[in-house]
N, CA, C and O of each residue as an XYZ file, in Angstrom:
484
protein
N     198.266   -336.291    100.161
C     197.414   -336.004     99.002
C     197.733   -337.105     97.933
O     198.067   -336.764     96.798
N     197.652   -338.149     98.214
C     197.785   -339.278     97.397
C     196.658   -339.330     96.384
O     195.521   -338.953     96.667
N     197.002   -339.808     95.190
C     196.062   -340.010     93.994
C     195.713   -338.846     93.322
O     194.891   -338.969     92.414
N     196.216   -337.595     93.599
C     195.970   -336.356     92.993
C     197.117   -335.962     91.872
O     198.330   -335.950     92.083
N     196.502   -335.665     90.722
C     197.527   -335.299     89.561
C     198.352   -333.881     90.182
O     197.974   -333.113     91.066
N     199.424   -333.861     89.488
C     200.376   -332.761     89.837
C     199.534   -331.352     89.442
O     198.859   -331.210     88.422
N     199.737   -330.365     90.478
C     199.107   -329.127     90.274
C     197.471   -329.132     90.902
O     196.860   -328.074     91.056
N     196.892   -330.428     91.220
C     195.591   -330.594     91.767
C     195.546   -330.037     93.227
O     196.601   -329.901     93.847
N     194.434   -329.739     93.741
C     194.335   -329.170     95.303
C     193.185   -330.031     95.678
O     192.188   -330.222     94.982
N     193.455   -330.587     96.982
C     192.475   -331.135     97.584
C     191.520   -330.188     98.257
O     191.876   -329.236     98.951
N     190.225   -330.540     97.984
C     189.140   -329.645     98.535
C     188.551   -330.369     99.705
O     188.302   -331.565     99.554
N     188.293   -329.788    100.864
C     187.644   -330.358    101.990
C     186.194   -330.355    101.714
O     185.696   -329.595    100.883
N     185.489   -331.239    102.436
C     184.038   -331.378    102.379
C     183.435   -330.030    102.713
O     183.823   -329.389    103.690
N     182.444   -329.584    101.862
C     181.717   -328.263    102.004
C     182.396   -327.068    101.532
O     181.797   -325.994    101.590
N     183.768   -327.140    100.999
C     184.424   -325.983    100.635
C     184.237   -325.913     99.072
O     184.154   -326.917     98.365
N     184.181   -324.672     98.631
C     184.139   -324.530     97.072
C     185.437   -324.304     96.415
O     186.275   -323.600     96.977
N     185.690   -324.886     95.183
C     187.146   -324.704     94.599
C     187.210   -323.423     94.169
O     186.157   -322.940     93.754
N     188.394   -322.607     94.166
C     188.673   -321.265     93.709
C     188.650   -321.378     92.274
O     189.128   -322.374     91.731
N     188.100   -320.375     91.571
C     188.190   -320.039     90.193
C     189.621   -320.083     89.610
O     190.516   -319.444     90.164
N     189.840   -320.771     88.581
C     191.319   -320.776     88.117
C     191.695   -319.293     87.242
O     191.001   -318.859     86.323
N     192.709   -318.773     87.663
C     193.063   -317.579     87.025
C     194.239   -317.861     86.337
O     195.170   -318.331     86.990
N     194.397   -317.638     84.987
C     195.545   -317.908     84.219
C     196.375   -316.388     84.233
O     195.830   -315.287     84.313
N     197.825   -316.657     84.134
C     198.737   -315.655     84.166
C     198.352   -314.406     83.237
O     198.614   -313.261     83.606
N     197.766   -314.654     82.108
C     197.438   -313.592     81.046
C     196.061   -313.122     81.279
O     195.594   -312.342     80.448
N     195.264   -313.519     82.392
C     193.975   -313.052     82.511
C     193.843   -312.247     83.770
O     194.393   -312.710     84.770
N     193.238   -311.183     83.864
C     193.255   -310.277     85.174
C     192.333   -311.038     86.141
O     191.412   -311.726     85.700
N     192.562   -310.926     87.391
C     191.845   -311.386     88.517
C     190.685   -310.327     88.596
O     190.989   -309.210     89.014
N     189.372   -310.577     88.228
C     188.475   -309.676     88.445
C     187.291   -309.790     89.548
O     186.123   -309.433     89.389
N     187.775   -310.276     90.515
C     187.151   -310.401     91.767
C     188.047   -310.240     93.017
O     189.096   -310.885     93.032
N     187.764   -309.502     93.993
C     188.670   -309.431     95.169
C     188.568   -310.674     96.174
O     187.514   -311.286     96.349
N     189.614   -310.942     96.730
C     189.687   -312.167     97.586
C     188.997   -311.733     98.662
O     188.417   -310.648     98.695
N     189.032   -312.714     99.767
C     188.297   -312.448    100.953
C     188.733   -311.439    101.882
O     187.974   -311.062    102.775
N     189.942   -310.952    101.742
C     190.523   -309.925    102.462
C     191.064   -308.696    101.773
O     191.628   -307.818    102.426
N     190.905   -308.618    100.487
C     191.037   -307.495     99.836
C     189.813   -306.941     99.250
O     188.875   -307.670     98.929
N     189.796   -305.404     99.072
C     188.628   -304.846     98.479
C     188.994   -304.472     97.034
O     190.156   -304.569     96.640
N     187.979   -304.038     96.236
C     188.131   -303.692     94.965
C     189.038   -302.646     94.668
O     189.736   -302.615     93.655
N     189.018   -301.592     95.767
C     190.048   -300.570     95.490
C     191.544   -301.133     95.752
O     192.496   -300.691     95.110
N     191.683   -302.115     96.713
C     193.085   -302.584     96.855
C     193.665   -303.399     95.601
O     194.821   -303.259     95.201
N     192.752   -304.244     95.047
C     192.915   -304.805     93.777
C     193.201   -304.073     92.700
O     194.094   -304.462     91.947
N     192.558   -302.988     92.457
C     192.662   -302.226     91.300
C     191.565   -302.674     90.381
O     191.648   -303.757     89.801
N     190.614   -301.930     90.244
C     189.462   -302.320     89.191
C     189.894   -302.090     87.848
O     189.194   -302.549     86.944
N     190.975   -301.429     87.558
C     191.462   -301.194     86.205
C     191.747   -302.505     85.544
O     191.637   -302.721     84.337
N     192.165   -303.446     86.558
C     192.615   -304.752     85.824
C     191.328   -305.390     85.208
O     191.534   -306.337     84.450
N     190.074   -305.028     85.409
C     189.103   -305.875     84.723
C     188.154   -304.935     83.730
O     187.017   -305.223     83.357
N     188.867   -303.809     83.416
C     188.163   -302.748     82.610
C     187.901   -303.454     81.114
O     186.848   -303.430     80.477
N     189.178   -304.094     80.736
C     189.304   -304.672     79.438
C     188.229   -305.828     79.358
O     187.466   -305.838     78.392
N     188.147   -306.691     80.223
C     186.954   -307.640     80.302
C     185.678   -307.363     80.207
O     184.902   -307.979     79.477
N     185.337   -306.293     81.036
C     184.114   -305.684     80.901
C     183.851   -304.953     79.490
O     182.872   -305.263     78.811
N     184.618   -304.133     79.148
C     184.521   -303.489     77.832
C     184.175   -304.409     76.628
O     183.534   -304.000     75.659
N     184.676   -305.772     76.762
C     184.534   -306.375     75.761
C     183.227   -307.204     75.659
O     183.071   -307.889     74.648
N     182.285   -307.197     76.616
C     181.017   -307.716     76.698
C     180.167   -306.703     76.012
O     180.083   -305.519     76.337
N     179.510   -307.323     74.971
C     178.494   -306.613     74.173
C     177.062   -306.289     74.848
O     176.081   -307.011     74.671
N     177.053   -305.144     75.625
C     175.734   -304.986     76.205
C     174.744   -304.232     75.195
O     175.143   -303.581     74.229
N     173.529   -304.389     75.514
C     172.489   -303.840     74.690
C     171.377   -303.183     75.713
O     171.267   -303.392     76.922
N     170.650   -302.396     74.936
C     169.522   -301.813     75.771
C     168.133   -301.878     74.902
O     168.081   -301.774     73.676
N     167.190   -302.041     75.647
C     165.773   -302.121     75.279
C     165.040   -301.059     75.545
O     164.764   -301.018     76.744
N     164.553   -300.071     74.859
C     163.740   -299.131     75.399
C     162.171   -299.267     74.833
O     161.974   -299.574     73.657
N     161.263   -299.058     75.601
C     159.922   -299.116     75.347
C     159.133   -297.998     74.968
O     157.935   -298.113     74.711
N     159.755   -296.909     74.919
C     159.288   -295.637     74.470
C     158.159   -295.167     75.291
O     157.111   -294.772     74.780
N     158.387   -295.213     76.696
C     157.287   -294.863     77.658
C     157.001   -293.221     77.736
O     157.962   -292.453     77.784
N     155.896   -292.819     77.744
C     155.484   -291.524     77.923
C     155.449   -291.092     79.415
O     154.894   -291.822     80.235
N     155.950   -290.079     79.735
C     155.812   -289.505     81.027
C     154.474   -288.869     81.179
O     153.690   -288.637     80.259
N     154.297   -288.608     82.475
C     153.022   -287.765     82.889
C     152.889   -286.430     82.029
O     153.828   -285.635     81.999
N     151.785   -286.213     81.375
C     151.778   -285.010     80.651
C     152.518   -284.844     79.409
O     152.594   -283.760     78.830
N     153.101   -285.996     78.973
C     153.863   -286.023     77.799
C     153.160   -286.658     76.644
O     152.464   -287.632     76.932
N     153.207   -286.299     75.420
C     152.620   -286.793     74.451
C     153.613   -287.904     73.697
O     154.822   -287.917     73.929
N     152.969   -288.845     72.760
C     153.627   -289.883     72.201
C     154.928   -289.328     71.253
O     156.033   -289.867     71.314
N     154.653   -288.253     70.431
C     155.865   -287.768     69.721
C     157.055   -287.376     70.606
O     158.208   -287.772     70.436
N     156.703   -286.691     71.406
C     158.011   -286.407     72.510
C     158.481   -287.728     73.065
O     159.660   -287.744     73.419
N     157.863   -288.713     73.193
C     158.339   -289.936     73.858
C     159.232   -290.592     72.868
O     160.310   -291.089     73.192
N     158.731   -290.584     71.566
C     159.510   -291.123     70.508
C     160.852   -290.383     70.293
O     161.886   -291.046     70.218
N     160.874   -289.236     70.206
C     162.076   -288.305     70.131
C     163.008   -288.457     71.330
O     164.218   -288.275     71.196
N     162.429   -288.809     72.573
C     163.213   -289.149     73.723
C     164.013   -290.474     73.429
O     165.183   -290.597     73.790
N     163.353   -291.418     72.783
C     163.836   -292.641     72.406
C     165.065   -292.518     71.517
O     166.090   -293.168     71.726
N     164.927   -291.712     70.584
C     166.158   -291.260     69.516
C     167.145   -290.704     70.361
O     168.303   -291.115     70.291
N     166.848   -289.903     71.072
C     167.972   -289.089     71.880
C     168.604   -290.037     72.755
O     169.835   -290.012     72.761
N     167.941   -290.984     73.598
C     168.451   -291.868     74.330
C     169.398   -292.950     73.569
O     170.461   -293.340     74.052
N     168.843   -293.418     72.229
C     169.696   -294.145     71.571
C     171.104   -293.467     71.200
O     172.132   -294.144     71.181
N     171.096   -292.174     70.925
C     172.317   -291.571     70.708
C     173.244   -291.450     72.078
O     174.467   -291.380     71.957
N     172.679   -291.431     73.263
C     173.447   -291.414     74.408
C     174.000   -292.794     74.553
O     175.225   -292.913     74.597
N     173.187   -293.919     74.637
C     173.594   -295.274     74.449
C     174.776   -295.332     73.577
O     175.838   -295.753     74.037
N     174.683   -294.957     72.396
C     175.804   -295.190     71.509
C     177.077   -294.751     71.863
O     178.120   -295.380     71.685
N     176.937   -293.449     72.463
C     177.970   -292.597     72.909
C     178.775   -293.371     74.038
O     179.997   -293.348     74.178
N     177.954   -293.988     74.734
C     178.555   -294.649     76.030
C     179.083   -296.030     75.462
O     179.502   -296.773     76.350
N     179.152   -296.519     74.220
C     179.669   -297.795     73.780
C     178.897   -299.043     73.751
O     179.430   -300.148     73.653
N     177.488   -298.826     73.847
C     176.674   -299.990     73.972
C     176.884   -300.652     72.517
O     177.289   -300.027     71.536
N     176.528   -302.071     72.539
C     176.520   -302.786     71.298
C     175.223   -302.642     70.401
O     175.328   -302.370     69.205
N     174.104   -302.816     70.959
C     172.754   -302.799     70.267
C     171.580   -302.104     70.920
O     171.472   -302.171     72.144
N     170.808   -301.528     70.291
C     169.625   -300.743     70.730
C     168.542   -301.524     70.185
O     168.506   -301.875     69.006
N     167.543   -301.831     71.158
C     166.250   -302.542     70.767
C     165.210   -301.776     70.994
O     165.299   -300.932     71.886
N     163.996   -301.908     70.230
C     162.755   -300.991     70.454
C     161.805   -301.952     70.347
O     161.986   -302.903     69.586
N     160.577   -301.820     71.154
C     159.590   -302.648     71.474
C     158.345   -302.317     70.607
O     158.277   -301.312     69.900
N     157.395   -303.222     70.720
C     156.190   -303.158     69.783
C     154.899   -303.289     70.853
O     154.690   -304.405     71.327
N     154.130   -302.297     71.197
C     153.062   -302.400     72.088
C     151.772   -301.545     71.391
O     151.809   -300.346     71.113
N     150.791   -302.323     71.208
C     149.555   -301.558     70.614
C     148.634   -301.293     71.721
O     148.448   -302.133     72.602
N     147.991   -300.034     71.703
C     146.971   -299.599     72.624
C     147.418   -299.978     74.062
O     146.584   -300.462     74.827
N     148.756   -299.768     74.479
C     149.109   -299.718     75.994
C     149.245   -298.460     76.459
O     150.014   -297.674     75.904
N     148.511   -298.117     77.539
C     148.743   -296.722     78.105
C     149.987   -296.468     78.511
O     150.554   -297.341     79.168
N     150.661   -295.253     78.218
C     152.049   -294.950     78.657
C     153.188   -295.545     77.730
O     154.370   -295.320     77.990
N     152.838   -296.237     76.745
C     153.844   -296.547     75.783
C     153.562   -296.129     74.111
O     152.555   -296.466     73.488
N     154.423   -295.516     73.695
C     154.249   -294.852     72.460
C     154.700   -295.485     71.376
O     154.449   -295.021     70.264
N     155.489   -296.726     71.535
C     155.945   -297.582     70.481
C     155.043   -298.402     69.850
O     154.985   -299.500     70.403
N     154.321   -298.286     68.904
C     153.462   -299.255     68.240
C     153.986   -299.531     66.863
O     153.371   -300.408     66.255
N     154.905   -299.018     66.297
C     155.554   -299.201     64.963
C     157.117   -299.427     65.124
O     157.875   -298.488     64.882
N     157.583   -300.591     65.505
C     159.047   -300.659     65.810
C     159.944   -300.387     64.567
O     161.026   -299.818     64.712
N     159.506   -300.784     63.364
C     160.343   -300.755     62.116
C     160.509   -299.087     61.890
O     161.608   -298.549     61.762
N     159.347   -298.438     61.866
C     159.628   -296.963     61.924
C     160.409   -296.364     62.727
O     161.233   -295.579     62.258
N     160.328   -296.622     64.328
C     161.122   -296.200     65.086
C     162.530   -296.680     64.887
O     163.435   -295.846     64.921
N     162.804   -297.975     64.677
C     164.204   -298.412     64.322
C     164.879   -297.641     63.155
O     166.079   -297.366     63.190
N     164.165   -297.343     62.245
C     164.786   -296.540     61.169
C     165.013   -295.148     61.476
O     165.903   -294.560     60.864
N     164.269   -294.494     62.415
C     164.584   -293.171     62.943
C     165.875   -293.367     63.963
O     166.704   -292.458     63.915
N     166.083   -294.248     64.704
C     167.120   -294.552     65.675
C     168.352   -294.777     64.620
O     169.359   -294.071     64.666
N     168.170   -295.849     63.647
C     169.395   -296.144     62.710
C     169.850   -294.911     62.024
O     171.052   -294.776     61.794
N     168.971   -293.972     61.666
C     169.300   -292.676     60.888
C     170.112   -291.649     61.715
O     170.924   -290.843     61.260
N     169.724   -291.831     63.116
C     170.376   -290.765     64.056
C     171.629   -291.192     64.559
O     172.329   -290.367     65.146
N     172.066   -292.518     64.396
C     173.188   -293.141     65.072
C     174.072   -293.757     63.865
O     173.680   -293.918     62.710
N     175.365   -294.071     64.389
C     176.246   -294.603     63.217
C     176.888   -295.940     63.610
O     177.062   -296.787     62.734
N     177.218   -296.155     64.770
C     177.864   -297.386     65.088
C     177.008   -298.335     65.809
O     177.378   -299.508     65.774
N     175.870   -298.041     66.496
C     175.253   -299.149     67.294
C     174.370   -299.847     66.201
O     173.950   -299.367     65.148
N     174.186   -301.198     66.763
C     173.265   -302.111     65.998
C     171.754   -301.849     66.464
O     171.420   -301.788     67.647
N     170.973   -301.718     65.486
C     169.388   -301.541     65.843
C     168.709   -302.717     65.453
O     167.494   -302.815     65.625
């Protein structure tokens, strides 16, 4: 392995280099011969928990359901998403679309913000 720097690894043609894992960073994917169970998924929880996930809700109506019920469901859904630790809740704007109750996103966003305390709307 001449011409390589110290700590370098020679890669054969067609092979992919392995990802670098630092000592202070958990290994968040199992190797070729180990399962998630054997590795311990708990080592990746802090990495996943730090990713700011968001949800977009279109305020869809179900069969036989009216618009106000769909909007109440959206607010209820936002509360649940907040309790699960999501970072942001988005609402959409659709005019005259069958099956979608959200045509005034600012009003719906205000209702969601009034019903929640930590999630960004």
